[in-house]
Structures are given as C-alpha cells and as structure tokens.
PDBQT receptor file of N, H, CA, C and O in Angstrom, charges set to zero:
ATOM      1  N   MET A   1     -47.600 183.002 -17.465  1.00  0.00    +0.000 N 
ATOM      2  CA  MET A   1     -46.792 184.199 -17.309  1.00  0.00    +0.000 C 
ATOM      3  C   MET A   1     -46.453 184.407 -15.834  1.00  0.00    +0.000 C 
ATOM      4  O   MET A   1     -47.331 184.342 -14.974  1.00  0.00    +0.000 OA
ATOM      5  N   LEU A   2     -45.207 184.651 -15.556  1.00  0.00    +0.000 N 
ATOM      6  H   LEU A   2     -44.494 184.704 -16.255  1.00  0.00    +0.000 HD
ATOM      7  CA  LEU A   2     -44.776 184.940 -14.200  1.00  0.00    +0.000 C 
ATOM      8  C   LEU A   2     -44.967 186.408 -13.880  1.00  0.00    +0.000 C 
ATOM      9  O   LEU A   2     -44.738 187.269 -14.730  1.00  0.00    +0.000 OA
ATOM     10  N   LYS A   3     -45.381 186.695 -12.670  1.00  0.00    +0.000 N 
ATOM     11  H   LYS A   3     -45.567 185.996 -11.979  1.00  0.00    +0.000 HD
ATOM     12  CA  LYS A   3     -45.447 188.087 -12.248  1.00  0.00    +0.000 C 
ATOM     13  C   LYS A   3     -44.027 188.619 -12.191  1.00  0.00    +0.000 C 
ATOM     14  O   LYS A   3     -43.123 187.957 -11.680  1.00  0.00    +0.000 OA
ATOM     15  N   GLY A   4     -43.840 189.819 -12.718  1.00  0.00    +0.000 N 
ATOM     16  H   GLY A   4     -44.574 190.356 -13.133  1.00  0.00    +0.000 HD
ATOM     17  CA  GLY A   4     -42.498 190.399 -12.735  1.00  0.00    +0.000 C 
ATOM     18  C   GLY A   4     -41.791 190.197 -14.054  1.00  0.00    +0.000 C 
ATOM     19  O   GLY A   4     -40.623 190.559 -14.192  1.00  0.00    +0.000 OA
ATOM     20  N   SER A   5     -42.486 189.617 -15.039  1.00  0.00    +0.000 N 
ATOM     21  H   SER A   5     -43.435 189.323 -14.926  1.00  0.00    +0.000 HD
ATOM     22  CA  SER A   5     -41.865 189.416 -16.345  1.00  0.00    +0.000 C 
ATOM     23  C   SER A   5     -42.736 190.008 -17.434  1.00  0.00    +0.000 C 
ATOM     24  O   SER A   5     -43.942 190.184 -17.260  1.00  0.00    +0.000 OA
ATOM     25  N   ILE A   6     -42.118 190.308 -18.543  1.00  0.00    +0.000 N 
ATOM     26  H   ILE A   6     -41.139 190.165 -18.684  1.00  0.00    +0.000 HD
ATOM     27  CA  ILE A   6     -42.834 190.819 -19.709  1.00  0.00    +0.000 C 
ATOM     28  C   ILE A   6     -42.134 190.290 -20.955  1.00  0.00    +0.000 C 
ATOM     29  O   ILE A   6     -40.906 190.298 -21.045  1.00  0.00    +0.000 OA
ATOM     30  N   ASP A   7     -42.921 189.837 -21.897  1.00  0.00    +0.000 N 
ATOM     31  H   ASP A   7     -43.918 189.830 -21.824  1.00  0.00    +0.000 HD
ATOM     32  CA  ASP A   7     -42.386 189.273 -23.147  1.00  0.00    +0.000 C 
ATOM     33  C   ASP A   7     -41.327 188.206 -22.882  1.00  0.00    +0.000 C 
ATOM     34  O   ASP A   7     -40.345 188.097 -23.615  1.00  0.00    +0.000 OA
ATOM     35  N   GLY A   8     -41.540 187.418 -21.821  1.00  0.00    +0.000 N 
ATOM     36  H   GLY A   8     -42.338 187.506 -21.225  1.00  0.00    +0.000 HD
ATOM     37  CA  GLY A   8     -40.623 186.336 -21.499  1.00  0.00    +0.000 C 
ATOM     38  C   GLY A   8     -39.351 186.750 -20.774  1.00  0.00    +0.000 C 
ATOM     39  O   GLY A   8     -38.528 185.896 -20.445  1.00  0.00    +0.000 OA
ATOM     40  N   LYS A   9     -39.176 188.036 -20.521  1.00  0.00    +0.000 N 
ATOM     41  H   LYS A   9     -39.845 188.730 -20.788  1.00  0.00    +0.000 HD
ATOM     42  CA  LYS A   9     -37.977 188.528 -19.835  1.00  0.00    +0.000 C 
ATOM     43  C   LYS A   9     -38.326 188.882 -18.395  1.00  0.00    +0.000 C 
ATOM     44  O   LYS A   9     -39.259 189.646 -18.146  1.00  0.00    +0.000 OA
ATOM     45  N   VAL A  10     -37.571 188.324 -17.445  1.00  0.00    +0.000 N 
ATOM     46  H   VAL A  10     -36.813 187.704 -17.647  1.00  0.00    +0.000 HD
ATOM     47  CA  VAL A  10     -37.811 188.583 -16.028  1.00  0.00    +0.000 C 
ATOM     48  C   VAL A  10     -37.245 189.954 -15.667  1.00  0.00    +0.000 C 
ATOM     49  O   VAL A  10     -36.056 190.217 -15.848  1.00  0.00    +0.000 OA
ATOM     50  N   ILE A  11     -38.111 190.815 -15.155  1.00  0.00    +0.000 N 
ATOM     51  H   ILE A  11     -39.077 190.601 -15.008  1.00  0.00    +0.000 HD
ATOM     52  CA  ILE A  11     -37.714 192.151 -14.714  1.00  0.00    +0.000 C 
ATOM     53  C   ILE A  11     -37.538 192.156 -13.190  1.00  0.00    +0.000 C 
ATOM     54  O   ILE A  11     -36.568 192.694 -12.657  1.00  0.00    +0.000 OA
ATOM     55  N   LEU A  12     -38.510 191.539 -12.512  1.00  0.00    +0.000 N 
ATOM     56  H   LEU A  12     -39.298 191.102 -12.945  1.00  0.00    +0.000 HD
ATOM     57  CA  LEU A  12     -38.474 191.390 -11.054  1.00  0.00    +0.000 C 
ATOM     58  C   LEU A  12     -38.750 189.938 -10.715  1.00  0.00    +0.000 C 
ATOM     59  O   LEU A  12     -39.518 189.272 -11.409  1.00  0.00    +0.000 OA
ATOM     60  N   LYS A  13     -38.134 189.445  -9.658  1.00  0.00    +0.000 N 
ATOM     61  H   LYS A  13     -37.510 189.986  -9.094  1.00  0.00    +0.000 HD
ATOM     62  CA  LYS A  13     -38.414 188.087  -9.203  1.00  0.00    +0.000 C 
ATOM     63  C   LYS A  13     -39.850 188.031  -8.687  1.00  0.00    +0.000 C 
ATOM     64  O   LYS A  13     -40.340 189.012  -8.128  1.00  0.00    +0.000 OA
ATOM     65  N   PRO A  14     -40.539 186.883  -8.869  1.00  0.00    +0.000 N 
ATOM     66  CA  PRO A  14     -41.914 186.763  -8.372  1.00  0.00    +0.000 C 
ATOM     67  C   PRO A  14     -42.039 187.089  -6.882  1.00  0.00    +0.000 C 
ATOM     68  O   PRO A  14     -43.029 187.692  -6.466  1.00  0.00    +0.000 OA
ATOM     69  N   GLU A  15     -41.061 186.702  -6.083  1.00  0.00    +0.000 N 
ATOM     70  H   GLU A  15     -40.257 186.212  -6.421  1.00  0.00    +0.000 HD
ATOM     71  CA  GLU A  15     -41.124 187.006  -4.643  1.00  0.00    +0.000 C 
ATOM     72  C   GLU A  15     -41.013 188.510  -4.375  1.00  0.00    +0.000 C 
ATOM     73  O   GLU A  15     -41.556 189.000  -3.385  1.00  0.00    +0.000 OA
ATOM     74  N   THR A  16     -40.325 189.235  -5.234  1.00  0.00    +0.000 N 
ATOM     75  H   THR A  16     -39.884 188.836  -6.038  1.00  0.00    +0.000 HD
ATOM     76  CA  THR A  16     -40.244 190.691  -5.101  1.00  0.00    +0.000 C 
ATOM     77  C   THR A  16     -41.604 191.311  -5.384  1.00  0.00    +0.000 C 
ATOM     78  O   THR A  16     -42.032 192.220  -4.673  1.00  0.00    +0.000 OA
ATOM     79  N   VAL A  17     -42.282 190.829  -6.413  1.00  0.00    +0.000 N 
ATOM     80  H   VAL A  17     -41.934 190.091  -6.991  1.00  0.00    +0.000 HD
ATOM     81  CA  VAL A  17     -43.618 191.324  -6.742  1.00  0.00    +0.000 C 
ATOM     82  C   VAL A  17     -44.582 191.038  -5.591  1.00  0.00    +0.000 C 
ATOM     83  O   VAL A  17     -45.369 191.908  -5.219  1.00  0.00    +0.000 OA
ATOM     84  N   ARG A  18     -44.529 189.827  -5.019  1.00  0.00    +0.000 N 
ATOM     85  H   ARG A  18     -43.889 189.121  -5.321  1.00  0.00    +0.000 HD
ATOM     86  CA  ARG A  18     -45.395 189.491  -3.877  1.00  0.00    +0.000 C 
ATOM     87  C   ARG A  18     -45.157 190.440  -2.718  1.00  0.00    +0.000 C 
ATOM     88  O   ARG A  18     -46.112 190.898  -2.091  1.00  0.00    +0.000 OA
ATOM     89  N   GLU A  19     -43.901 190.744  -2.420  1.00  0.00    +0.000 N 
ATOM     90  H   GLU A  19     -43.124 190.372  -2.929  1.00  0.00    +0.000 HD
ATOM     91  CA  GLU A  19     -43.587 191.655  -1.310  1.00  0.00    +0.000 C 
ATOM     92  C   GLU A  19     -44.109 193.062  -1.589  1.00  0.00    +0.000 C 
ATOM     93  O   GLU A  19     -44.610 193.733  -0.687  1.00  0.00    +0.000 OA
ATOM     94  N   MET A  20     -43.990 193.502  -2.827  1.00  0.00    +0.000 N 
ATOM     95  H   MET A  20     -43.583 192.957  -3.560  1.00  0.00    +0.000 HD
ATOM     96  CA  MET A  20     -44.480 194.835  -3.190  1.00  0.00    +0.000 C 
ATOM     97  C   MET A  20     -46.004 194.931  -3.069  1.00  0.00    +0.000 C 
ATOM     98  O   MET A  20     -46.537 196.002  -2.777  1.00  0.00    +0.000 OA
ATOM     99  N   GLN A  21     -46.701 193.821  -3.290  1.00  0.00    +0.000 N 
ATOM    100  H   GLN A  21     -46.268 192.951  -3.527  1.00  0.00    +0.000 HD
ATOM    101  CA  GLN A  21     -48.157 193.817  -3.230  1.00  0.00    +0.000 C 
ATOM    102  C   GLN A  21     -48.697 193.508  -1.832  1.00  0.00    +0.000 C 
ATOM    103  O   GLN A  21     -49.902 193.601  -1.600  1.00  0.00    +0.000 OA
ATOM    104  N   ALA A  22     -47.824 193.147  -0.914  1.00  0.00    +0.000 N 
ATOM    105  H   ALA A  22     -46.845 193.072  -1.103  1.00  0.00    +0.000 HD
ATOM    106  CA  ALA A  22     -48.247 192.801   0.443  1.00  0.00    +0.000 C 
ATOM    107  C   ALA A  22     -48.601 194.056   1.237  1.00  0.00    +0.000 C 
ATOM    108  O   ALA A  22     -48.113 195.149   0.948  1.00  0.00    +0.000 OA
ATOM    109  N   ASP A  23     -49.451 193.881   2.233  1.00  0.00    +0.000 N 
ATOM    110  H   ASP A  23     -49.848 192.994   2.468  1.00  0.00    +0.000 HD
ATOM    111  CA  ASP A  23     -49.820 194.968   3.146  1.00  0.00    +0.000 C 
ATOM    112  C   ASP A  23     -48.575 195.387   3.924  1.00  0.00    +0.000 C 
ATOM    113  O   ASP A  23     -48.041 194.601   4.707  1.00  0.00    +0.000 OA
ATOM    114  N   GLN A  24     -48.119 196.595   3.718  1.00  0.00    +0.000 N 
ATOM    115  H   GLN A  24     -48.552 197.233   3.083  1.00  0.00    +0.000 HD
ATOM    116  CA  GLN A  24     -46.894 197.072   4.356  1.00  0.00    +0.000 C 
ATOM    117  C   GLN A  24     -47.150 197.916   5.606  1.00  0.00    +0.000 C 
ATOM    118  O   GLN A  24     -46.210 198.262   6.322  1.00  0.00    +0.000 OA
ATOM    119  N   VAL A  25     -48.408 198.246   5.871  1.00  0.00    +0.000 N 
ATOM    120  H   VAL A  25     -49.172 197.965   5.289  1.00  0.00    +0.000 HD
ATOM    121  CA  VAL A  25     -48.683 199.154   6.979  1.00  0.00    +0.000 C 
ATOM    122  C   VAL A  25     -49.601 198.577   8.049  1.00  0.00    +0.000 C 
ATOM    123  O   VAL A  25     -49.917 199.258   9.024  1.00  0.00    +0.000 OA
ATOM    124  N   GLY A  26     -50.029 197.339   7.878  1.00  0.00    +0.000 N 
ATOM    125  H   GLY A  26     -49.772 196.786   7.086  1.00  0.00    +0.000 HD
ATOM    126  CA  GLY A  26     -50.840 196.693   8.912  1.00  0.00    +0.000 C 
ATOM    127  C   GLY A  26     -52.137 197.413   9.199  1.00  0.00    +0.000 C 
ATOM    128  O   GLY A  26     -52.968 197.576   8.305  1.00  0.00    +0.000 OA
ATOM    129  N   VAL A  27     -52.319 197.845  10.425  1.00  0.00    +0.000 N 
ATOM    130  H   VAL A  27     -51.644 197.713  11.151  1.00  0.00    +0.000 HD
ATOM    131  CA  VAL A  27     -53.581 198.455  10.861  1.00  0.00    +0.000 C 
ATOM    132  C   VAL A  27     -53.544 199.983  10.845  1.00  0.00    +0.000 C 
ATOM    133  O   VAL A  27     -54.347 200.625  11.523  1.00  0.00    +0.000 OA
ATOM    134  N   ALA A  28     -52.636 200.564  10.091  1.00  0.00    +0.000 N 
ATOM    135  H   ALA A  28     -51.984 200.043   9.541  1.00  0.00    +0.000 HD
ATOM    136  CA  ALA A  28     -52.546 202.027  10.031  1.00  0.00    +0.000 C 
ATOM    137  C   ALA A  28     -53.857 202.615   9.527  1.00  0.00    +0.000 C 
ATOM    138  O   ALA A  28     -54.520 202.031   8.670  1.00  0.00    +0.000 OA
ATOM    139  N   LYS A  29     -54.222 203.760  10.058  1.00  0.00    +0.000 N 
ATOM    140  H   LYS A  29     -53.683 204.234  10.754  1.00  0.00    +0.000 HD
ATOM    141  CA  LYS A  29     -55.437 204.462   9.658  1.00  0.00    +0.000 C 
ATOM    142  C   LYS A  29     -55.083 205.541   8.642  1.00  0.00    +0.000 C 
ATOM    143  O   LYS A  29     -54.023 206.160   8.735  1.00  0.00    +0.000 OA
ATOM    144  N   VAL A  30     -55.963 205.766   7.677  1.00  0.00    +0.000 N 
ATOM    145  H   VAL A  30     -56.824 205.262   7.602  1.00  0.00    +0.000 HD
ATOM    146  CA  VAL A  30     -55.795 206.831   6.700  1.00  0.00    +0.000 C 
ATOM    147  C   VAL A  30     -56.744 207.946   7.119  1.00  0.00    +0.000 C 
ATOM    148  O   VAL A  30     -57.954 207.826   6.927  1.00  0.00    +0.000 OA
ATOM    149  N   PRO A  31     -56.212 209.037   7.693  1.00  0.00    +0.000 N 
ATOM    150  CA  PRO A  31     -57.081 210.098   8.204  1.00  0.00    +0.000 C 
ATOM    151  C   PRO A  31     -57.651 210.971   7.091  1.00  0.00    +0.000 C 
ATOM    152  O   PRO A  31     -57.076 211.063   6.007  1.00  0.00    +0.000 OA
ATOM    153  N   PRO A  32     -58.789 211.613   7.369  1.00  0.00    +0.000 N 
ATOM    154  CA  PRO A  32     -59.328 212.566   6.394  1.00  0.00    +0.000 C 
ATOM    155  C   PRO A  32     -58.295 213.668   6.132  1.00  0.00    +0.000 C 
ATOM    156  O   PRO A  32     -57.552 214.056   7.034  1.00  0.00    +0.000 OA
ATOM    157  N   GLY A  33     -58.255 214.157   4.923  1.00  0.00    +0.000 N 
ATOM    158  H   GLY A  33     -58.858 213.842   4.191  1.00  0.00    +0.000 HD
ATOM    159  CA  GLY A  33     -57.337 215.245   4.585  1.00  0.00    +0.000 C 
ATOM    160  C   GLY A  33     -55.970 214.773   4.138  1.00  0.00    +0.000 C 
ATOM    161  O   GLY A  33     -55.076 215.598   3.947  1.00  0.00    +0.000 OA
ATOM    162  N   GLU A  34     -55.771 213.453   3.961  1.00  0.00    +0.000 N 
ATOM    163  H   GLU A  34     -56.497 212.783   4.117  1.00  0.00    +0.000 HD
ATOM    164  CA  GLU A  34     -54.462 212.984   3.528  1.00  0.00    +0.000 C 
ATOM    165  C   GLU A  34     -54.282 213.260   2.040  1.00  0.00    +0.000 C 
ATOM    166  O   GLU A  34     -55.171 213.830   1.407  1.00  0.00    +0.000 OA
ATOM    167  N   TYR A  35     -53.158 212.869   1.480  1.00  0.00    +0.000 N 
ATOM    168  H   TYR A  35     -52.436 212.406   1.994  1.00  0.00    +0.000 HD
ATOM    169  CA  TYR A  35     -52.758 213.278   0.129  1.00  0.00    +0.000 C 
ATOM    170  C   TYR A  35     -53.790 213.015  -0.966  1.00  0.00    +0.000 C 
ATOM    171  O   TYR A  35     -54.088 213.910  -1.756  1.00  0.00    +0.000 OA
ATOM    172  N   VAL A  36     -54.346 211.784  -1.024  1.00  0.00    +0.000 N 
ATOM    173  H   VAL A  36     -54.104 211.057  -0.381  1.00  0.00    +0.000 HD
ATOM    174  CA  VAL A  36     -55.275 211.463  -2.111  1.00  0.00    +0.000 C 
ATOM    175  C   VAL A  36     -56.483 212.398  -2.072  1.00  0.00    +0.000 C 
ATOM    176  O   VAL A  36     -56.941 212.865  -3.115  1.00  0.00    +0.000 OA
ATOM    177  N   GLU A  37     -56.991 212.669  -0.890  1.00  0.00    +0.000 N 
ATOM    178  H   GLU A  37     -56.619 212.290  -0.043  1.00  0.00    +0.000 HD
ATOM    179  CA  GLU A  37     -58.146 213.561  -0.764  1.00  0.00    +0.000 C 
ATOM    180  C   GLU A  37     -57.786 214.980  -1.206  1.00  0.00    +0.000 C 
ATOM    181  O   GLU A  37     -58.550 215.616  -1.932  1.00  0.00    +0.000 OA
ATOM    182  N   ARG A  38     -56.646 215.469  -0.778  1.00  0.00    +0.000 N 
ATOM    183  H   ARG A  38     -56.025 214.953  -0.188  1.00  0.00    +0.000 HD
ATOM    184  CA  ARG A  38     -56.227 216.824  -1.160  1.00  0.00    +0.000 C 
ATOM    185  C   ARG A  38     -55.945 216.921  -2.654  1.00  0.00    +0.000 C 
ATOM    186  O   ARG A  38     -56.321 217.902  -3.295  1.00  0.00    +0.000 OA
ATOM    187  N   ALA A  39     -55.288 215.915  -3.207  1.00  0.00    +0.000 N 
ATOM    188  H   ALA A  39     -54.982 215.118  -2.686  1.00  0.00    +0.000 HD
ATOM    189  CA  ALA A  39     -54.876 215.976  -4.611  1.00  0.00    +0.000 C 
ATOM    190  C   ALA A  39     -56.018 215.677  -5.577  1.00  0.00    +0.000 C 
ATOM    191  O   ALA A  39     -56.128 216.317  -6.623  1.00  0.00    +0.000 OA
ATOM    192  N   LEU A  40     -56.866 214.711  -5.236  1.00  0.00    +0.000 N 
ATOM    193  H   LEU A  40     -56.776 214.191  -4.387  1.00  0.00    +0.000 HD
ATOM    194  CA  LEU A  40     -57.889 214.254  -6.169  1.00  0.00    +0.000 C 
ATOM    195  C   LEU A  40     -59.317 214.565  -5.738  1.00  0.00    +0.000 C 
ATOM    196  O   LEU A  40     -60.259 214.353  -6.501  1.00  0.00    +0.000 OA
ATOM    197  N   GLY A  41     -59.479 215.067  -4.512  1.00  0.00    +0.000 N 
ATOM    198  H   GLY A  41     -58.714 215.240  -3.892  1.00  0.00    +0.000 HD
ATOM    199  CA  GLY A  41     -60.816 215.340  -4.018  1.00  0.00    +0.000 C 
ATOM    200  C   GLY A  41     -61.595 214.090  -3.673  1.00  0.00    +0.000 C 
ATOM    201  O   GLY A  41     -62.824 214.121  -3.624  1.00  0.00    +0.000 OA
ATOM    202  N   LYS A  42     -60.888 212.974  -3.429  1.00  0.00    +0.000 N 
ATOM    203  H   LYS A  42     -59.889 212.950  -3.469  1.00  0.00    +0.000 HD
ATOM    204  CA  LYS A  42     -61.533 211.707  -3.082  1.00  0.00    +0.000 C 
ATOM    205  C   LYS A  42     -60.976 211.212  -1.756  1.00  0.00    +0.000 C 
ATOM    206  O   LYS A  42     -59.765 211.248  -1.540  1.00  0.00    +0.000 OA
ATOM    207  N   HIS A  43     -61.846 210.751  -0.869  1.00  0.00    +0.000 N 
ATOM    208  H   HIS A  43     -62.830 210.722  -1.044  1.00  0.00    +0.000 HD
ATOM    209  CA  HIS A  43     -61.384 210.193   0.408  1.00  0.00    +0.000 C 
ATOM    210  C   HIS A  43     -60.937 208.757   0.185  1.00  0.00    +0.000 C 
ATOM    211  O   HIS A  43     -61.638 207.979  -0.464  1.00  0.00    +0.000 OA
ATOM    212  N   HIS A  44     -59.798 208.409   0.708  1.00  0.00    +0.000 N 
ATOM    213  H   HIS A  44     -59.229 209.041   1.235  1.00  0.00    +0.000 HD
ATOM    214  CA  HIS A  44     -59.187 207.092   0.551  1.00  0.00    +0.000 C 
ATOM    215  C   HIS A  44     -59.235 206.378   1.889  1.00  0.00    +0.000 C 
ATOM    216  O   HIS A  44     -58.748 206.911   2.887  1.00  0.00    +0.000 OA
ATOM    217  N   THR A  45     -59.812 205.187   1.934  1.00  0.00    +0.000 N 
ATOM    218  H   THR A  45     -60.208 204.754   1.124  1.00  0.00    +0.000 HD
ATOM    219  CA  THR A  45     -59.875 204.434   3.194  1.00  0.00    +0.000 C 
ATOM    220  C   THR A  45     -59.062 203.160   3.147  1.00  0.00    +0.000 C 
ATOM    221  O   THR A  45     -59.084 202.369   4.090  1.00  0.00    +0.000 OA
ATOM    222  N   GLY A  46     -58.347 202.957   2.056  1.00  0.00    +0.000 N 
ATOM    223  H   GLY A  46     -58.329 203.599   1.291  1.00  0.00    +0.000 HD
ATOM    224  CA  GLY A  46     -57.555 201.744   1.901  1.00  0.00    +0.000 C 
ATOM    225  C   GLY A  46     -56.203 201.850   2.577  1.00  0.00    +0.000 C 
ATOM    226  O   GLY A  46     -55.974 202.715   3.422  1.00  0.00    +0.000 OA
ATOM    227  N   ILE A  47     -55.316 200.952   2.187  1.00  0.00    +0.000 N 
ATOM    228  H   ILE A  47     -55.502 200.249   1.501  1.00  0.00    +0.000 HD
ATOM    229  CA  ILE A  47     -53.980 200.925   2.764  1.00  0.00    +0.000 C 
ATOM    230  C   ILE A  47     -52.958 201.360   1.724  1.00  0.00    +0.000 C 
ATOM    231  O   ILE A  47     -53.244 201.413   0.528  1.00  0.00    +0.000 OA
ATOM    232  N   TYR A  48     -51.798 201.661   2.193  1.00  0.00    +0.000 N 
ATOM    233  H   TYR A  48     -51.566 201.618   3.164  1.00  0.00    +0.000 HD
ATOM    234  CA  TYR A  48     -50.691 201.996   1.298  1.00  0.00    +0.000 C 
ATOM    235  C   TYR A  48     -49.705 200.843   1.276  1.00  0.00    +0.000 C 
ATOM    236  O   TYR A  48     -49.536 200.151   2.280  1.00  0.00    +0.000 OA
ATOM    237  N   GLY A  49     -49.061 200.634   0.157  1.00  0.00    +0.000 N 
ATOM    238  H   GLY A  49     -49.198 201.196  -0.659  1.00  0.00    +0.000 HD
ATOM    239  CA  GLY A  49     -48.028 199.618   0.019  1.00  0.00    +0.000 C 
ATOM    240  C   GLY A  49     -46.992 200.108  -0.960  1.00  0.00    +0.000 C 
ATOM    241  O   GLY A  49     -47.063 201.245  -1.425  1.00  0.00    +0.000 OA
ATOM    242  N   PHE A  50     -46.034 199.268  -1.277  1.00  0.00    +0.000 N 
ATOM    243  H   PHE A  50     -45.976 198.344  -0.899  1.00  0.00    +0.000 HD
ATOM    244  CA  PHE A  50     -44.990 199.666  -2.224  1.00  0.00    +0.000 C 
ATOM    245  C   PHE A  50     -45.477 199.600  -3.664  1.00  0.00    +0.000 C 
ATOM    246  O   PHE A  50     -45.012 200.354  -4.519  1.00  0.00    +0.000 OA
ATOM    247  N   GLY A  51     -46.412 198.698  -3.929  1.00  0.00    +0.000 N 
ATOM    248  H   GLY A  51     -46.790 198.086  -3.234  1.00  0.00    +0.000 HD
ATOM    249  CA  GLY A  51     -46.852 198.478  -5.305  1.00  0.00    +0.000 C 
ATOM    250  C   GLY A  51     -48.055 199.275  -5.630  1.00  0.00    +0.000 C 
ATOM    251  O   GLY A  51     -48.557 199.207  -6.752  1.00  0.00    +0.000 OA
TER     252      GLY A  51
C-alpha cells in the first residue's frame, strides 16, 4: 500500500505525504501555556508539522 492512497485510489502523492510528515519547524521550542496545554490540560513538548 502506498502512503496517500486508500482502496487502491491515490489521494495524495507519496512525496506529498512525506513532506507533510517531515519536521516543519526545526528547533522551535513549545513554551508552557501553548494551545494543547490550554485546550487539553496536557503539556506538549513535541514539534508541530502539517500532518
């Protein structure tokens, strides 16, 4: 199965899926009090991307 396809039909090109899953923010820091913490009550230390 190719990433970006379902039931044999291509929805997104595999390279588009790879780009969406890639680190889009590099070394950016996620400060305390950002959206995930405010909305869900959980501190998030990961990165943000398109996917």
